[in-house]
Each structure stands twice: as C-alpha cells, then as structure tokens.
Steps between C-alpha positions, in 0.01 A plus 500: 500500500318179578521226240217439260331170442560458130615146570489200270331180607704275723736290289664166544812502717825533316757222524775564749845557356697182569704239318335236282628218284389206290606160630563187301412146595759225529426407136568856387136586416380840621287503809261768620693827535564619851243768573615850593443617854619427850375237741247245378349577159231246404422442131299242303790251490621530859666760720824693461690563822759775522696636796790734566761331719846625393695319772330162473699208365186310403126568498205265464127541533320262732128462546187294495555434128825306566437376854738767632798336334816712476634295207214494249480863387833685517512859375758600244711816526401774256773746590518797738388284790170386347389136494202352314329183387166387367299228673229351274319337792479811717164679491309770687423396855818295541719583796873553455825640635848560366771263623835681502856390566772738620846393613382141531199586718147452364183673615150582377360848433163635400486673164569875546251571220233258618150645456356254749621300800330249724610718791808705587681192638360263237555453129458705185206422271499512119246774437280530194466874433184454289198685640169613356506875545169537321415837352755700702501853360565670832666839481702638786355826635715808464710570810284798601192276506642221718370419847713218645389249763791316662424151625664188643373185334531283811278718722286712267220246463612194695197283582625425851814522710626147433538552123662785313310684233565421135502682169149371435385626841623845397309466173176449695527855636573669168134609448512665844818687408355600164189640669721686747660669201838329515662460157836356605599239758857468622596160638768449761763258362337177389801289403587180686621552857567257788186377671150622427494831689722794417482855379685365196822699534710185542485350150648152474398433137474836321334364184244271670161612629434409862358148505275564802344792312408271211803516272537643148167399346301649786702820479423531130133446580515785753657732242241396241207563733647830619523619140141394441400724791703791363768464767873509432743275688834621635735244656759570768842360403805456723840548338693653791563153644392140454412259781634443754309173556463198265725677251638261238661797323748509790835356383299363211776320310725443801729799455529792741754736649526619860228251592265712290201413287677397180417591142170679560629724779775739594766312694650799681385793715246598235293192589389644834135600533264539798365156402830308485808491278290416199503795261503390134811583299365780282826519308501141372335487155316173562353629828395823334330292230333285767342801670409664169337175382306481825362853467395453139348159571238652731412766245494271197411145600274592793371825349537700821469872441789621708768423754577654836870448579563448870762705690704606199719722720676172583545426131679828434691519830631233738363686803186630334609858563656787306845360581752569220740238636242222476337565165406213271514650150422161348178487701404844377572411138310171531179669610548763232546228235181323604296821513633611163404170337152514650454857379612404151288186468204546743483872586147470638619278785606674820813449709492627858801529728515474876803715571364724779795740478329783312738456207354660188749314279311175569210619284697716261514362147795289389567755225547766770730282709235357731412144590181507297234389748155641426418578863631442852359457849530840664627532855453878471125442510435210735718606794380860551138410427498208744665716763232767456223239525632311800628785719321490834437874521369731231768753588765250386367474144725693265310642203822618338624141498167390353529771234849377414371145465225617266731708285787250465570364155771351281622618161202726450257207477229466765475125439863413553401411855266249665333645811333322789447499875501120530721237335628164614808674644314786666254278689753248632864493616403651835232724347125450464208606287434874512181451702689287751778756528244772569312308770690185606254225577207710380535525124122543464502816712354822357842668485654199326231495235509875445877535468548176306253616237659846504824331397326291236343813350845656466639185337222504244519872423870587524735489200638152448376148432279410800536162672292329767599196705269203536214560743580867545158589360318314778733607781704183543656524844824398666815429300548299184649151526498194277295280735180700551251518211302814432168506683264551208200524731623854571435597138130453578520628856668820380335523161462875545878544512533280191249737338723794597798343324285417198391863475855628535628263232220600265599865543869417461425322170257776395224247445238769563656753264557782751850443640737458209761701686562215747674317216688806382862603516444830681476558875493822700491496881348843549379501861699392807364573848741347747321662794160345441645205303337535160637473150356549152638420157390509138551234234451550126590335172498748214638851466361713779226249578137600518154349559496118528881510503627708792425313822539642851579285805453647849619292796450562872764335720346612831212401724331832436184593312492800266163653417632709213868453420637734233747403229600645168339361185658474153197638316156661526173315503360218707727232649321173572592267784570169327610319817463556871676239713274589796185366332311276742436252221867406528478436875228542760736686734585767244335839557341555158615860536350734244761576237307634203639647184635853497453798272830672427514863604733763364790585726856376529577199719784250490633663184172461312262779395197316644421338828221314678401368842383149576413280797752237600479218756786377723760287321302534179586536132297683238546470124358780286478573128284683247264381229597562140191712432602748765728798447 
C-alpha cells in the first residue's frame, strides 16, 4: 500500500554521532566544549573542527582566520582516528582546509563534510546552517498521488548559454510546474563537481551544494519555495562512486594500498567502477557513517522530501549485474540500513532506486529481506514502450510487449516502480527525445507529436509513479546535454501540448473527481489487438471498482482511424470520454476526431458482460469513466 501523509512537522536536524570532548586552557580553566558533529561546526564562541584521518601523524586546520598557518590551530587526537579542536576566531564565511602530515609529508585537504566550498578546486567554507524556513507545514503527497518532474538545474531555466542555471532560476518556474499539476520535482545531482557544467554524477565534494548553482542557502530557498507551491523535492544522490575529478577524498590522509584511493575507498578489485577505481569502501564503519550522514543531511537539514539513489546495481555488485562472484554484501546492507532508518524516523519521505535490473528485492521491505527502497525506476516499462512508440512501421509495434509493460509490478504494489518515456539517461548517451527518435530532425512533425503524446498518456495512466523529463511537455527536441538550456519559448509556441499534459495530470491526480482508479492498485489489461495495434486496460482503486473509480484507457498504436471500435466494458451505463488526445485544441494538426461517450450494451466482450463501440483517431488515447450518479 502507498504510505499515508500523517507526518509531523519538519524538525531540527539531529546531531551526527561523533566524538566530543571538553578542552582545558593552559591555566586549567574549562573552555567551550568541543561541539558534536563532523567537519566545521560553528557556535556562539567559535567553530569546532573535526575530521577522521586515522593514518595522519598530525592534523591542523588552516584558513582565513589564522592566515593559513599550519602551526596556530593543531587538532588533537580523540581516538579511533578522529581529530578535533575549537577555534574561537573562526566564524561562518571563513575559508579553511585541513593540513595533514603522513610519513613526514604534509598536504592540504578540503573537509569531507564541508557544506560549502568556494569551488571544487578551492577551499571549504564554514557554513552557518541557520535558515528562516517560515511557516513550512508541507506534507509529502502519498506515493499514489505523485507526479514527478525530473530536471537539471544547470539547463532547466538558464538565462542564456554563457551562464548555468541556478537553484533560484529553478524557483522562478515553480508556479509554472504547479499549474501544470506537478507535485514533485527530482533534481539531478546538485553537489559540487569540477567546473560549472556537468550532469552532476561526478561528485567531488559530496556534502557541498554546487557553488555555481548558488550553494546551500539558495538550495534551501528552492526547497522552501517548492513547499510553498505544494511541490515536493527529491534529490539525486551518487554513492556508487565519488569523483573522479577534484577529489580530496582520494588518499585523504596519505595512506593507500595498491595505489588505490585510501581510507574512503576500496583498495583492491572491488574499487573498479565504470567511472574509475573509486568505489567507496562500504565495509568500513566510518565510510558507512559518512554515506549515512550524507543521506540524512539532505532529508533533515535541507528538508528534501526524498532521495533517488543513482545506479545502485553498482553498490550491490562490482559489475552492476546479477553476478554472484562480484557481490558487495556491505553495499547491500548499507542501503538497507539507510532506508530502514528513514522509514523509522521519516516514513513519509520517499527513497527511489535506479537499479534497472527488474529486481523486486530492491523495493521489498527490510523486514522481508529486501533493500527497503520505496520505489525504483522501471526498465520493464520504458524500454518496450519506447520501442513501440519509435518503431518505423506500425507492423513492428508489439502490443503484447506493451501489455507486459503495463502489467509489470513489484511485490504486489503498483507504486513500487517509477515509469517514464524520457529521463536524463533515455534522451542522451546516444539516444534522443522520443519525438526526435520518431522523426529525426523533424520533432515537430505530426507523427512525432501524436506518438509522443501517446506515450505520455500511457505514463500518466499506467500503474506506477509517473515521471516526466524537463521540457517533455512542450516537445523539447534533440538530445539532452549540460550546455544547452531549455527553450522556454516553446512552452508558449506549443501551449496546446502543455494543455494536453495538464489535462492528463489532472486526471491522473483525480482533480476532477472522475478517475480515482488511475491512482489505484488494480490494473487489468483486457483487450490486446496485435493485428490492428490497439490495447485497452482498466484501473481501479477499491474492491471491484465502480463509477468514478474504474477508469478505462484505450490506446491506438497505428495510423488508422476507427469509426466504431468495440471493446468490453466493466459495467453497464454510460461511459464518458474524459480525455481524447486527438482534440484539436491540443494541436492544430490533430484531427479532432469524434470520440463521444458510449452506452454499454449487454453482451460478452473481452471477458466483461457489457461492451461498447467508440470512434478512435490514429495514434490516439481515450480515457473513459462513469459518473457516481450512474448505475
């Protein structure tokens, strides 16, 4: 079942578990106690600095507060590899680094826990976590009510090509997303990476918000404004590897084996990933704590409403496959630990996995031996649906494959999967937007528009949590990259298509009170015509469904008009057309084909005791349901 929203108000972040001590001055009088927490912890009397460097022979903190002197503020060992000191003169906004000595060699490193850096190759910044959240009583929608919009901060609303977009630029478009019906945005990774342009999957400072995006305060402002608009925020996090560029975690305290990455990484064959030999050591307690602290920081300090964990197949297996000889049980248990803690302390917040292996155990509960994610990106939907949409000939569209994609599920829960036709991965890496794949170089062609919206209608009616990718609603063309901003003029130019998406989302969220079944657990694909390329399925929420609950979706995957196409119907009475994707109001090239409601007639069809006939345009989708007063 989807989770409810009986959630308490957002609370203050808990203190991280870490050593603390009270120091004494040279005269023996007590000084300000060392504050708990890792990294730089500012307080009214200064700043406590703490770092884990088990192989260092000496550690000092250098910064603008001591003119970068390596002798003025040494850290004292606390045991178990931790070092700490308090600097009365250090305050928020000061820059700093740790100065470490190992085997007689000294070097400087950025703070692994730094919330802010000047840039990925620069210095750490003492960050003041205080922020005016205002009257933030936002409640996360239940999973079956979510409609996710994935976006890349740098290109989503960049003002021009010579500057990347920022968190505040994203915030400017929140009213547009709200009006579209979006109630959850998912951000590609936004932690500090080398340079100003990246997808974000090369984190150099995992705790710091990307400086070119505006840093931590601007990110909090984005979350605050999103909540004010009724929009949840999910953040993409990368724990399958760190780096590889500008990575001060690499050989952090000088120690390594086999020329590996040192204390934060595996130093043997388990380090190998498709992105370098930089897989974190999931078996080392301090590294496990580091990743756990990172995940909880976003949920607590930054009040994000969920996390999407990137490529977790490479956290549970060296090769990212079902390879028993390369399993990483410590990676599996780490993700399970994090998910279990989130479920115990913040059960209304969602965790989404990108595993893409169709493994039901990813979203099975921890109590039942699973990894405990709430949902996962579903390859069983996107691949067959995209293939059916982009095939050059109608004869090549496989309705049985489409039916399988619609019926797929995990652990008996329709919302254990996130479904989509476009994501950052599916419109790049040698692939393009669906419209571009259909008609290369002519994404605005009639066939592109018809079949792209056909796919969108399935995303927003099929069982699962639907997700759109930035610009999909106004037919963004080409392939996604991190240098080309979205062309927002197309939102006006193709306002009819935006209207189509708005109508679909309203039906998906049952905002008009007639299509509750689209958010229900039950799905029945009852009509498959692989000759003429049509498919129909029913969705419902309660019991056997009924008026204003049971919702019928009929989709035509061929360039063929049907004057009166007959399908079975789950009940007697009148079935209203709630949506017709061929309406000319959506696009001037659409046919506006007459697809009126249908009166159910007695007589068996498709396993039902009633049936009806209805008009259907080429590559069109109809959504039908009944009013409560009927039957």
